[in-house]
N, C-alpha and C positions, 0 to 999 in steps of 0.2 A: 508371335514373332513378326517382325517387320520384314518386308521385302527390300532388297537392295534398291537404293534410289535416293532422291533428294526430297526432304520433308520440310514442312513449315509447322512450327509449334506455337499454339496460342494458349495462353494461360490466363484465366479470369476468375475473379472471386468478388462477390458483392462487397462494396466498400473500397475496392482497389481498382486502379487503372489496369486495362488489359495489357499484357506483355506478349510481344510476338518475336519469335526467333526464326529467321528465315535461313534457307540454304543449309539445312542439317543433312550432312552426307552419311548415309548408312551403307557400309560395305561389309563384305565377309571377313570375319576374323579381326576387325579393328574396333577398339573401344576408344572413341574420341571424347566422350563425356561432353557435357555442356557447361561445366563449371557451376558457379553460383548464379542463380537467377533470383532477382529481387523484385517483389511487387511494390509499386509505389502506391501510397494511400491516395484514394480518389476523393472525389467530392462527396460529401455527406450532406444530404438534404433532410431537414427536419421541418415538418409542418405543424404549426400550432394554430388551432382554431378556437377563437373565443367568441361566444355568443352572449349578448346581453340584451335582454328584453325589458320593456317598460313594465312597471308593476301592473298587475291586473286591476282593471277598473270595472265596477258594476255598470253596465251600459243598458241593461234591460228595464230599469226603473229610474224615472227622473224624480228628484226631490227638490223642492223649493222650501227654504227655511227663512222665515223673517223673525227677527228679534226686535221687540219693542221695549224700550226702557222708559220708565217715568222718573223724572228727576224732580 
């Protein structure tokens, strides 16, 4: 149960903008209702990470190749 008074309602959900309703009056024996409250779609962030490396090279041994052709 809520005590008599003035309230502020904040509604939030991931993927939606926060909705705030101010000055909600709660009194004894009165049903004022809030009507329909709509959440607006918020910003959706998507991160895509692509890593591309160079092909692996053998760097521990050096090779020198000479080709000789006799014509």
